[in-house]
C-alpha positions as CSV (number, residue, x, y, z in Angstrom):
1,G,41.5,-21.7,19.4
2,A,37.8,-22.0,19.3
3,L,35.8,-19.5,21.3
4,P,33.0,-20.6,23.6
5,A,29.4,-19.8,22.5
6,G,28.4,-16.2,23.1
7,G,28.6,-12.7,21.6
8,Y,31.9,-10.9,21.1
9,G,32.9,-7.4,20.2
10,V,35.8,-7.1,17.7
11,E,37.9,-3.9,17.4
12,L,40.6,-3.3,14.9
13,S,43.3,-0.8,15.9
14,R,46.2,0.6,14.0
15,D,48.9,2.5,15.9
16,G,46.6,2.8,18.9
17,E,43.7,4.3,16.9
18,L,40.4,2.5,16.5
19,V,39.9,1.7,12.7
20,A,36.8,-0.5,12.8
21,R,34.4,-2.2,15.1
22,T,32.0,-5.1,14.7
23,A,30.4,-7.9,16.6
24,V,30.1,-11.7,16.1
25,E,28.0,-14.4,17.5
26,V,29.6,-17.8,18.2
27,A,27.2,-20.7,18.2
28,S,27.3,-24.4,17.3
29,S,24.5,-23.8,14.9
30,A,23.1,-20.6,13.2
31,R,19.7,-21.7,14.5
32,D,20.8,-21.7,18.1
33,R,20.6,-17.9,18.2
34,L,18.6,-16.7,15.2
35,R,19.4,-13.2,14.1
36,Y,16.8,-12.5,11.5
37,G,15.6,-9.8,9.2
38,F,12.9,-9.8,6.6
39,V,12.1,-8.9,3.0
40,A,8.6,-7.9,1.9
41,A,8.9,-6.5,-1.7
42,Y,9.9,-8.4,-4.8
43,P,9.6,-6.1,-7.8
44,P,10.7,-7.3,-11.2
45,D,14.4,-6.8,-12.0
46,A,15.3,-5.9,-8.4
47,D,19.1,-6.1,-7.6
48,A,19.9,-8.4,-4.7
49,T,23.3,-6.7,-3.9
50,G,21.9,-4.4,-1.2
51,L,20.0,-7.2,0.5
52,A,23.2,-9.3,0.6
53,D,25.2,-6.4,1.9
54,T,22.6,-5.8,4.7
55,V,22.7,-9.5,5.6
56,R,26.5,-9.4,6.0
57,R,26.6,-6.0,7.8
58,L,23.9,-7.1,10.4
59,H,25.4,-10.6,10.7
60,L,21.9,-12.1,10.0
61,T,21.5,-15.9,10.1
62,G,18.0,-15.9,8.6
63,V,15.9,-13.7,6.4
64,Q,12.1,-14.2,6.4
65,F,10.4,-13.7,3.0
66,Y,7.0,-12.1,3.7
67,D,4.3,-11.5,1.1
68,W,5.9,-13.5,-1.7
69,A,3.0,-15.8,-2.3
70,Y,0.3,-15.5,-5.0
71,R,-2.5,-16.0,-2.5
72,H,-2.5,-17.4,1.0
73,A,-4.5,-20.5,-0.1
74,E,-2.5,-20.9,-3.4
75,L,1.1,-20.0,-2.9
76,L,2.4,-20.5,-6.4
77,G,-0.7,-20.1,-8.6
78,G,0.1,-16.7,-10.2
79,G,2.9,-17.7,-12.6
80,E,6.3,-16.0,-12.8
81,Q,4.9,-12.5,-12.1
82,Y,1.8,-11.4,-10.4
83,D,0.3,-9.0,-7.8
84,D,0.1,-10.4,-4.3
85,A,-3.1,-10.4,-2.2
86,L,-2.5,-6.7,-1.3
87,G,-1.8,-5.6,-4.9
88,Q,2.0,-5.4,-4.7
89,P,4.0,-6.7,-7.7
90,V,5.9,-10.0,-7.2
91,S,8.5,-11.5,-9.5
92,L,9.4,-15.1,-8.6
93,A,12.7,-14.5,-10.4
94,T,13.4,-11.7,-7.8
95,V,12.4,-14.1,-5.0
96,R,14.8,-16.7,-6.2
97,R,17.6,-14.1,-6.8
98,Y,17.0,-12.8,-3.2
99,A,17.1,-16.3,-1.8
100,D,20.4,-17.1,-3.6
101,A,21.9,-13.8,-2.4
102,V,20.9,-14.5,1.2
103,R,22.4,-18.0,1.1
104,A,25.6,-16.5,-0.5
105,A,25.8,-14.0,2.3
106,G,25.8,-16.8,4.9
107,A,22.1,-16.8,6.0
108,D,19.1,-19.0,5.5
109,P,16.2,-17.7,3.4
110,L,13.0,-18.6,5.3
111,G,9.7,-18.7,3.3
112,Y,6.6,-17.3,5.1
113,A,3.1,-18.4,4.4
114,A,0.1,-16.8,6.2
115,V,-1.7,-19.9,7.2
116,Y,-4.2,-17.8,9.2
117,A,-5.6,-15.8,6.2
118,V,-7.5,-16.5,3.0
119,G,-8.8,-14.3,0.3
120,P,-12.5,-13.7,-0.7
121,A,-12.4,-16.6,-3.2
122,E,-11.5,-19.1,-0.5
123,W,-13.7,-17.6,2.3
124,D,-16.6,-20.1,2.1
125,A,-14.4,-23.1,2.5
126,W,-12.7,-21.6,5.6
127,R,-15.3,-19.4,7.3
128,H,-15.7,-21.9,10.2
129,D,-12.1,-21.1,11.2
130,A,-12.4,-17.3,11.0
131,L,-10.8,-14.9,13.5
132,L,-13.6,-12.6,14.5
133,D,-13.6,-9.1,16.2
134,S,-15.7,-8.4,19.2
135,S,-18.8,-7.6,17.0
136,G,-18.5,-11.0,15.3
137,A,-17.1,-9.6,12.0
138,P,-14.1,-11.4,10.5
139,Y,-10.8,-9.6,10.3
140,A,-9.8,-9.0,6.7
141,L,-6.3,-9.2,5.2
142,G,-4.6,-5.8,5.7
143,D,-6.7,-4.9,8.8
């Protein structure tokens, strides 16, 4: 029958000897009790197998995709391959491959956009909303 919502330990024994152990979360919706991890690197030609294996092993229901955007004020302006705002290489083909792998492993890929940060090129348009330190200087990306 159906189990009530909650966390359960599962043990597999053979001839009285413990062979394997895991845990499961029973919920009416995966979003009722989000178990999430994150990804923050998207190099060209990256293999998504390890990510999918980790999602399954940890029973994740969501994976946050950090630092995938071209710029915080222009998410997709860099083409198929670019360096992110901190100079890390990003391949949108890898982002898509990772998202597909996360879905295939039973979790939701969750896009992240830093709505609190802009780069130097956008500063003038947003300076009135700046987060300032105690001396009045704006925090910079990467601080």
